[in-house]
Backbone as a printed PyTorch tensor [residue, N CA C, xyz], in Angstrom:
tensor([[[ 18.9800, -40.8910,  -6.0210],
         [ 19.3890, -42.0840,  -6.7450],
         [ 20.9050, -42.1090,  -6.7980]],

        [[ 21.4120, -43.2740,  -6.4580],
         [ 22.8500, -43.5310,  -6.4950],
         [ 23.3180, -43.6940,  -7.9080]],

        [[ 24.3570, -43.1150,  -8.3440],
         [ 24.8310, -43.1630,  -9.6740],
         [ 26.4330, -43.2610,  -9.6550]],

        [[ 27.0060, -44.0800, -10.4960],
         [ 28.3540, -44.2300, -10.6430],
         [ 28.8270, -43.5880, -11.8280]],

        [[ 30.0840, -43.1650, -11.8680],
         [ 30.7240, -42.6250, -13.0350],
         [ 30.9970, -43.7460, -14.0320]],

        [[ 31.0280, -43.4760, -15.3020],
         [ 31.2510, -44.5470, -16.2610],
         [ 32.5870, -45.2060, -16.1220]],

        [[ 33.6410, -44.4760, -15.6240],
         [ 35.0330, -45.0520, -15.5390],
         [ 35.2550, -45.8620, -14.2310]],

        [[ 34.1830, -45.8950, -13.3390],
         [ 34.2770, -46.5820, -12.1030],
         [ 34.4260, -48.1110, -12.3100]],

        [[ 35.2050, -48.7370, -11.4670],
         [ 35.4230, -50.1460, -11.4910],
         [ 34.4310, -50.8960, -10.5640]],

        [[ 33.6120, -50.1730,  -9.8140],
         [ 32.7400, -50.7780,  -8.8860],
         [ 31.6640, -51.7110,  -9.5360]],

        [[ 31.1730, -51.3910, -10.7590],
         [ 30.2770, -52.3740, -11.3910],
         [ 30.9630, -53.6770, -11.7040]],

        [[ 32.2690, -53.5590, -12.0460],
         [ 33.0000, -54.8330, -12.3030],
         [ 33.1510, -55.6290, -11.0190]],

        [[ 33.4500, -54.9850,  -9.9440],
         [ 33.5310, -55.6540,  -8.6750],
         [ 32.1810, -56.2660,  -8.2350]],

        [[ 31.1220, -55.5240,  -8.5470],
         [ 29.7630, -56.0660,  -8.3120],
         [ 29.4980, -57.3320,  -9.0410]],

        [[ 29.8610, -57.3980, -10.3430],
         [ 29.7160, -58.5050, -11.1370],
         [ 30.4530, -59.7510, -10.6920]],

        [[ 31.7560, -59.4800, -10.2520],
         [ 32.5440, -60.5570,  -9.7100],
         [ 31.8960, -61.1520,  -8.4680]],

        [[ 31.3250, -60.2610,  -7.5720],
         [ 30.6940, -60.6930,  -6.3870],
         [ 29.4670, -61.4920,  -6.6480]],

        [[ 28.5740, -61.0210,  -7.4600],
         [ 27.2690, -61.6790,  -7.6360],
         [ 27.3410, -62.9190,  -8.5130]],

        [[ 28.3800, -63.0410,  -9.3320],
         [ 28.5280, -64.1660, -10.1700],
         [ 29.4600, -65.2780,  -9.6480]],

        [[ 30.3730, -64.8840,  -8.6630],
         [ 31.3280, -65.8730,  -8.2280],
         [ 31.5920, -65.9340,  -6.7550]],

        [[ 32.0730, -64.8630,  -6.2490],
         [ 32.5320, -64.8340,  -4.8020],
         [ 31.3860, -65.0380,  -3.8300]],

        [[ 30.2660, -64.3460,  -4.0810],
         [ 29.1110, -64.4480,  -3.1850],
         [ 28.4860, -65.8350,  -3.1490]],

        [[ 28.1200, -66.4400,  -4.2970],
         [ 27.6370, -67.7830,  -4.2850],
         [ 28.6380, -68.8140,  -3.7360]],

        [[ 29.8960, -68.6320,  -4.0420],
         [ 31.0000, -69.5500,  -3.4970],
         [ 30.9360, -69.4740,  -1.9170]],

        [[ 30.9120, -68.2390,  -1.4220],
         [ 30.9520, -68.1220,   0.0640],
         [ 29.6240, -68.7350,   0.6560]],

        [[ 28.5640, -68.5380,   0.0310],
         [ 27.2810, -69.1230,   0.5470],
         [ 27.4180, -70.6340,   0.5350]],

        [[ 27.9020, -71.2610,  -0.5720],
         [ 28.0590, -72.7210,  -0.6430],
         [ 29.0120, -73.2740,   0.4640]],

        [[ 30.0790, -72.5820,   0.6380],
         [ 31.0420, -72.9270,   1.7420],
         [ 30.3330, -72.9090,   3.1160]],

        [[ 29.5580, -71.8080,   3.3640],
         [ 28.8540, -71.7320,   4.5800],
         [ 27.8330, -72.8560,   4.7930]],

        [[ 27.1170, -73.2330,   3.6890],
         [ 26.1060, -74.3050,   3.7670],
         [ 26.8420, -75.6340,   4.0570]],

        [[ 27.9850, -75.8620,   3.4630],
         [ 28.7330, -77.1290,   3.7550],
         [ 29.1510, -77.1480,   5.1650]],

        [[ 29.7270, -76.0070,   5.6480],
         [ 30.2150, -75.9620,   6.9770],
         [ 29.0340, -76.0490,   8.0390]],

        [[ 27.8540, -75.4410,   7.7600],
         [ 26.5960, -75.6420,   8.5200],
         [ 26.2110, -77.0610,   8.6120]],

        [[ 26.2330, -77.7270,   7.4740],
         [ 25.8240, -79.1340,   7.4220],
         [ 26.7640, -80.0110,   8.2400]],

        [[ 28.0340, -79.6200,   8.2270],
         [ 29.0470, -80.3920,   8.9060],
         [ 28.9800, -80.2030,  10.4470]],

        [[ 28.3600, -79.0890,  10.8460],
         [ 28.2050, -78.7410,  12.2990],
         [ 26.9760, -79.4600,  12.8770]],

        [[ 26.9190, -80.7680,  12.7590],
         [ 25.7600, -81.5010,  13.1510],
         [ 25.4720, -81.3430,  14.6690]],

        [[ 24.1990, -81.4410,  14.9610],
         [ 23.6630, -81.4380,  16.3290],
         [ 24.2170, -80.3190,  17.1550]],

        [[ 24.3040, -79.1780,  16.5940],
         [ 24.6560, -77.9500,  17.3900],
         [ 23.4710, -77.0710,  17.4910]],

        [[ 23.6090, -75.9440,  17.9720],
         [ 22.4140, -75.0370,  18.1190],
         [ 21.8380, -74.6590,  16.8240]],

        [[ 20.6470, -74.0830,  16.8830],
         [ 19.8980, -73.6700,  15.6260],
         [ 20.5880, -72.5270,  15.0010]],

        [[ 21.0780, -71.5140,  15.8200],
         [ 21.7210, -70.2740,  15.2860],
         [ 23.1600, -70.2910,  15.7480]],

        [[ 23.9880, -70.0700,  14.7370],
         [ 25.4410, -69.9620,  15.0170],
         [ 26.0180, -68.7870,  14.3250]],

        [[ 27.2270, -68.3740,  14.5810],
         [ 27.8720, -67.3050,  13.9080],
         [ 27.9570, -67.5520,  12.4130]],

        [[ 28.0940, -68.8010,  12.0280],
         [ 28.1270, -69.0810,  10.5470],
         [ 26.8260, -68.7940,   9.8880]],

        [[ 25.7620, -68.7420,  10.6260],
         [ 24.4440, -68.3610,  10.0070],
         [ 24.5170, -66.8440,   9.6690]],

        [[ 25.1730, -66.0490,  10.5880],
         [ 25.3180, -64.6630,  10.3000],
         [ 26.1680, -64.4580,   9.0920]],

        [[ 27.2710, -65.2290,   8.9280],
         [ 28.1540, -65.0720,   7.8170],
         [ 27.3410, -65.4940,   6.4390]],

        [[ 26.4900, -66.5290,   6.5340],
         [ 25.7360, -66.9180,   5.3300],
         [ 24.7640, -65.7690,   5.0530]],

        [[ 24.1400, -65.1470,   6.0150],
         [ 23.1700, -64.0650,   5.7150],
         [ 23.9340, -62.8830,   5.1100]],

        [[ 25.1080, -62.5690,   5.6220],
         [ 25.9650, -61.4200,   5.1190],
         [ 26.3440, -61.7230,   3.6450]],

        [[ 26.7130, -63.0200,   3.4230],
         [ 27.0930, -63.4390,   2.0490],
         [ 25.9500, -63.2150,   1.1070]],

        [[ 24.7390, -63.5710,   1.5650],
         [ 23.5190, -63.3750,   0.6990],
         [ 23.2830, -61.9090,   0.4410]],

        [[ 23.4320, -61.0610,   1.4840],
         [ 23.2300, -59.6290,   1.2430],
         [ 24.2750, -59.0630,   0.3780]],

        [[ 25.5350, -59.4550,   0.5110],
         [ 26.5840, -59.0010,  -0.3000],
         [ 26.4090, -59.3870,  -1.7540]],

        [[ 25.9700, -60.6170,  -1.9420],
         [ 25.7040, -61.1410,  -3.2920],
         [ 24.5840, -60.2670,  -4.0080]],

        [[ 23.5490, -59.9790,  -3.3390],
         [ 22.4900, -59.2250,  -3.8650],
         [ 22.9400, -57.7560,  -4.0610]],

        [[ 23.7460, -57.2470,  -3.0940],
         [ 24.3710, -55.9050,  -3.2370],
         [ 25.2420, -55.8190,  -4.4760]],

        [[ 25.9760, -56.8900,  -4.6840],
         [ 26.8790, -56.9090,  -5.8880],
         [ 26.0090, -56.7240,  -7.1590]],

        [[ 24.9780, -57.4380,  -7.2670],
         [ 24.0690, -57.3920,  -8.4490],
         [ 23.5090, -55.9730,  -8.5750]],

        [[ 23.0480, -55.3870,  -7.4550],
         [ 22.5500, -53.9870,  -7.4750],
         [ 23.6990, -53.0090,  -7.8940]],

        [[ 24.9100, -53.2860,  -7.4390],
         [ 26.0120, -52.3490,  -7.6890],
         [ 26.2950, -52.4520,  -9.2020]],

        [[ 26.2090, -53.6040,  -9.7930],
         [ 26.4640, -53.7350, -11.2430],
         [ 25.3780, -52.9430, -11.9700]],

        [[ 24.1140, -52.9320, -11.5230],
         [ 23.0850, -52.2660, -12.1710],
         [ 23.1790, -50.7270, -12.0780]],

        [[ 23.9700, -50.2700, -11.0570],
         [ 24.1850, -48.8260, -10.9410],
         [ 25.2980, -48.3310, -11.8980]],

        [[ 26.0050, -49.2930, -12.4780],
         [ 27.0890, -48.9310, -13.4540],
         [ 26.5650, -48.5770, -14.7630]],

        [[ 27.4300, -48.4800, -15.7550],
         [ 27.1190, -48.0450, -17.0700],
         [ 26.3080, -49.0040, -17.8540]],

        [[ 26.5910, -50.3200, -17.7510],
         [ 26.0940, -51.3190, -18.7220],
         [ 25.9200, -52.5980, -18.0370]],

        [[ 24.7510, -52.7920, -17.2510],
         [ 24.5080, -54.0690, -16.5410],
         [ 24.1790, -55.1440, -17.5960]],

        [[ 24.6740, -56.3670, -17.2900],
         [ 24.4200, -57.5540, -18.1780],
         [ 23.9490, -58.7260, -17.3980]],

        [[ 23.2740, -59.6000, -18.1120],
         [ 22.8270, -60.8780, -17.4860],
         [ 24.0550, -61.8180, -17.4190]],

        [[ 23.8680, -63.0000, -16.9240],
         [ 24.8810, -64.0560, -16.9040],
         [ 25.2090, -64.4670, -18.3070]],

        [[ 24.2700, -64.3270, -19.2290],
         [ 24.5290, -64.6620, -20.7170],
         [ 24.9750, -63.4880, -21.4850]],

        [[ 25.3630, -62.3930, -20.7790],
         [ 25.8860, -61.1740, -21.3610],
         [ 24.9140, -60.4500, -22.2740]],

        [[ 23.6380, -60.5710, -21.9310],
         [ 22.6200, -59.7770, -22.6120],
         [ 22.3510, -58.5820, -21.7780]],

        [[ 21.8420, -57.4750, -22.3280],
         [ 21.5180, -56.2750, -21.4800],
         [ 20.5630, -56.5840, -20.4220]],

        [[ 20.8330, -56.1770, -19.1740],
         [ 19.9440, -56.4250, -18.0260],
         [ 19.0400, -55.2350, -17.7380]],

        [[ 17.7900, -55.4990, -17.3030],
         [ 16.8650, -54.4270, -17.0060],
         [ 16.5490, -54.5010, -15.4820]],

        [[ 15.7690, -53.5600, -15.0510],
         [ 15.3890, -53.5180, -13.6340],
         [ 14.5240, -54.7220, -13.3380]],

        [[ 13.8330, -55.2650, -14.3260],
         [ 13.0470, -56.5010, -14.0750],
         [ 13.9950, -57.7050, -13.8470]],

        [[ 15.1040, -57.7290, -14.4830],
         [ 16.1250, -58.7680, -14.2610],
         [ 16.6350, -58.7110, -12.8330]],

        [[ 16.8130, -57.4480, -12.3830],
         [ 17.3740, -57.2570, -11.0440],
         [ 16.3490, -57.6370,  -9.9350]],

        [[ 15.1190, -57.3670, -10.2160],
         [ 14.0040, -57.7410,  -9.2670],
         [ 13.9240, -59.2020,  -9.2150]],

        [[ 13.9090, -59.9320, -10.3670],
         [ 13.7350, -61.3090, -10.4140],
         [ 14.9450, -61.9840,  -9.7540]],

        [[ 16.1370, -61.4150,  -9.9780],
         [ 17.3650, -62.0200,  -9.2840],
         [ 17.2480, -61.9620,  -7.8340]],

        [[ 16.8360, -60.8030,  -7.3060],
         [ 16.7150, -60.6070,  -5.8550],
         [ 15.6740, -61.6140,  -5.2520]],

        [[ 14.5380, -61.7570,  -5.8630],
         [ 13.5480, -62.6430,  -5.4350],
         [ 13.9930, -64.0760,  -5.4700]],

        [[ 14.4810, -64.5200,  -6.6150],
         [ 14.8770, -65.9280,  -6.7770],
         [ 16.0720, -66.3120,  -5.8960]],

        [[ 17.0900, -65.3980,  -5.8660],
         [ 18.2610, -65.6800,  -5.0490],
         [ 17.9660, -65.7250,  -3.5410]],

        [[ 17.1900, -64.7800,  -3.0950],
         [ 16.8680, -64.8010,  -1.6750],
         [ 16.0170, -65.9650,  -1.3120]],

        [[ 15.0180, -66.3540,  -2.0970],
         [ 14.1700, -67.4580,  -1.8770],
         [ 14.9490, -68.7600,  -1.8560]],

        [[ 15.7390, -68.9700,  -2.9000],
         [ 16.5340, -70.1540,  -2.9350],
         [ 17.5390, -70.3180,  -1.8230]],

        [[ 18.2210, -69.1780,  -1.4820],
         [ 19.1650, -69.2360,  -0.4300],
         [ 18.6010, -69.5200,   0.9350]],

        [[ 17.4780, -68.8900,   1.2090],
         [ 16.8120, -69.1600,   2.4640],
         [ 16.2580, -70.5800,   2.5790]],

        [[ 15.6840, -71.0730,   1.4870],
         [ 15.2240, -72.4380,   1.4300],
         [ 16.2870, -73.4970,   1.6550]],

        [[ 17.4810, -73.2270,   0.9940],
         [ 18.6440, -74.1380,   1.2510],
         [ 19.1200, -74.0510,   2.6580]],

        [[ 19.1640, -72.8590,   3.1790],
         [ 19.6260, -72.7030,   4.5350],
         [ 18.6570, -73.4720,   5.5280]],

        [[ 17.3450, -73.3510,   5.3120],
         [ 16.4140, -74.0710,   6.2080],
         [ 16.6350, -75.5590,   6.0950]],

        [[ 16.7520, -76.0630,   4.9230],
         [ 16.9170, -77.4580,   4.6380],
         [ 18.1750, -78.0090,   5.3110]],

        [[ 19.2590, -77.2710,   5.1460],
         [ 20.5310, -77.6740,   5.7120],
         [ 20.4850, -77.6920,   7.2090]],

        [[ 19.8480, -76.6140,   7.8310],
         [ 19.7240, -76.5560,   9.2500],
         [ 18.8460, -77.6450,   9.8150]],

        [[ 17.7690, -77.9740,   9.1180],
         [ 16.9010, -79.0800,   9.5740],
         [ 17.6350, -80.3750,   9.6020]],

        [[ 18.3380, -80.6680,   8.4650],
         [ 19.0610, -81.9300,   8.4050],
         [ 20.1750, -81.9330,   9.3760]],

        [[ 20.9140, -80.8940,   9.5270],
         [ 22.0510, -80.8140,  10.4160],
         [ 21.6920, -80.9800,  11.9260]],

        [[ 20.5930, -80.2870,  12.3270],
         [ 20.2770, -80.2880,  13.7350],
         [ 19.4570, -81.5200,  14.1390]],

        [[ 18.4820, -81.9690,  13.2560],
         [ 17.5720, -82.9970,  13.6800],
         [ 17.8510, -84.3690,  13.1440]],

        [[ 18.6870, -84.4870,  12.1870],
         [ 18.9600, -85.8830,  11.6540],
         [ 20.3810, -86.3870,  11.8390]]])
């Protein structure tokens, strides 16, 4: 099991990533993908979007490896919160990606 020391700043970095930087990067990718109308189905931007999704989920996991994981409402987070976050985030991100790709390529 991976464990971080209490004085490590990695959980803070993980929190910044999963709450701000990761979702912002995914949103920018979706806007750029939508703007790339009538291009191929798979582009390098799709890889960047997938990497941003993985980094966002990794940031949440990293925060959970730290001393005191919290929810967005600053309540104590459990492993059930992490599992739900991964499922909901991955499902929503993939669904949005598919919708954007369908609209951008076919309409």
